C-alpha positions in Angstrom: 160.3 27.6 37.2 157.0 26.1 35.6 156.3 26.6 31.9 153.0 27.3 30.6 153.0 23.9 28.9 154.1 21.9 31.9 151.6 23.3 34.4 148.3 21.4 33.2 150.4 18.4 33.1 151.7 19.0 36.7 148.1 19.8 37.7 147.1 16.6 36.3 149.5 14.6 38.3 148.5 16.3 41.4 144.7 15.3 40.6 145.9 11.6 40.1 148.3 11.6 43.2 145.4 13.2 45.5 143.2 10.2 44.3 145.7 7.4 44.9 147.3 8.5 48.1 144.4 7.6 50.5 144.0 4.5 48.4 147.7 3.6 49.1 147.6 4.6 52.7 144.6 2.5 53.6 144.6 -1.2 54.7 144.0 -3.1 51.6 143.5 -6.6 50.5 144.0 -7.2 46.8 141.6 -9.8 44.8 139.9 -9.9 41.3 136.5 -9.5 40.3 135.6 -10.5 36.8 139.3 -10.3 35.7 139.7 -6.9 37.2 142.2 -6.5 39.9 140.5 -4.7 42.9 141.8 -3.4 46.1 139.5 -3.8 49.1 139.8 -1.0 51.4 138.2 -1.3 54.7 136.9 1.6 57.0 138.7 2.4 60.0 137.3 1.3 63.4 136.0 4.7 64.7 132.5 5.9 64.4 131.3 5.5 60.7 129.5 8.9 60.7 132.4 10.7 62.1 135.2 9.0 59.8 132.6 9.6 56.7 132.3 13.3 57.3 136.2 13.7 57.7 136.6 11.7 54.6 134.2 13.9 52.7 135.9 17.1 54.2 139.4 16.1 53.1 138.4 15.0 49.6 136.4 17.9 49.3 139.5 20.1 50.4 141.8 18.1 48.0 139.2 18.0 45.0 138.8 22.0 45.6 142.7 22.5 45.7 143.1 20.5 42.4 140.5 22.5 40.6 142.3 25.6 41.7 145.4 24.1 40.1 143.8 23.0 37.0 142.1 26.3 36.6 145.4 28.3 37.0 147.2 25.8 34.7 144.7 26.0 32.1 144.6 30.0 32.3 148.5 30.2 31.8 148.4 27.7 29.1 145.4 28.8 27.0 144.6 32.3 28.4 141.4 33.6 30.0 139.4 34.5 26.8 137.1 31.4 27.1 136.3 29.3 30.0 138.7 26.3 28.9 139.4 25.7 32.7 135.9 25.3 33.7 135.0 23.1 30.7 138.2 21.0 31.6 137.3 20.6 35.2 133.9 19.6 34.4 134.8 17.1 31.8 137.6 15.7 33.7 135.4 15.6 37.1 132.6 14.0 35.0 134.9 11.4 33.5 136.6 10.6 36.8 133.2 10.1 38.6 132.3 8.0 35.8 135.2 5.6 36.3 135.0 5.7 39.9 131.2 5.0 40.3 131.4 2.4 37.3 134.3 0.6 39.3 132.6 0.6 42.6 129.5 -0.8 40.9 131.3 -3.4 39.3 133.5 -4.2 42.2 132.4 -3.0 45.3 136.0 -2.3 46.4 135.8 0.5 48.5 134.2 0.5 51.8 132.9 3.4 53.6 134.2 6.0 54.3 136.5 5.8 51.1 133.8 5.6 48.6 132.3 8.9 50.2 136.0 10.5 50.0 136.0 10.1 46.4 132.5 10.5 45.2 131.0 13.1 47.6 134.2 14.6 48.7 137.1 14.8 46.1 134.7 15.0 42.9 132.1 17.2 45.0 135.1 19.7 45.6 136.4 19.3 42.1 133.2 19.9 40.5 129.4 19.5 40.9 128.8 19.3 37.4 130.1 15.7 37.7 127.4 14.8 40.0 124.9 16.5 37.7 126.3 14.3 34.8 125.8 11.0 37.0 122.3 12.2 37.8 121.4 12.6 34.4 123.0 9.4 33.1 121.2 7.5 35.8 117.8 9.1 34.6 118.6 7.8 31.0 119.7 4.5 32.2 116.8 4.0 34.2 114.6 4.6 31.1 113.6 8.2 31.6 115.1 10.1 28.8 112.2 12.8 29.1 113.0 13.4 32.8 116.7 13.6 32.1 116.1 16.1 29.3 113.8 18.3 31.8 116.6 17.8 34.5 119.3 19.1 32.2 117.1 21.9 31.1 116.0 22.9 34.6 119.4 22.3 36.1 121.3 24.7 33.4 118.3 27.1 33.2 117.4 27.4 36.8 121.1 27.6 37.7 122.0 30.3 35.2 118.8 32.4 36.3 119.8 31.8 39.8 123.1 33.0 39.3 122.1 35.9 37.4 119.6 36.9 39.8 122.1 36.8 42.7 124.4 39.0 40.6 121.3 41.5 40.2 120.5 41.7 43.8 124.0 42.2 45.1 123.6 46.0 44.8 120.5 46.2 46.8 121.8 44.0 49.6 125.0 45.7 50.2 125.0 48.8 52.4 
């Protein structure tokens, strides 16, 4: 039986394994880049589009299942009075996407479709907040802090307004 303390750690273990299994099962060649050990993962010989769509779909499914596991574990551990689970998923997803995109930028170690499996698939299924964070950081890094500020305000404000609008319209749409 799972205890409320061990559940979040088991969820984190599942999250890590779901990232590492596809990497370990792919063809690889080890090497180094700037002192960093890398694994060069090559794409399968199938159609690039088909393999990329499949990789994104598989990654998205694993990301969504990982999000559900973390949500359940956090709710058992900390209760449901505050959205700790969503906060944890968003922060973990942003951190994971930061590590992954930074690693890919430095090493170029993942060939398609494995980069899409992780970035669009897994982290997209785990949390879209990680993509929002990456886009905001990209605006800041490109020298557009004003654009980044408007993007943050617009994304949060418009998304919140859209959610509230959708909730408001439901009674009028259901027959």
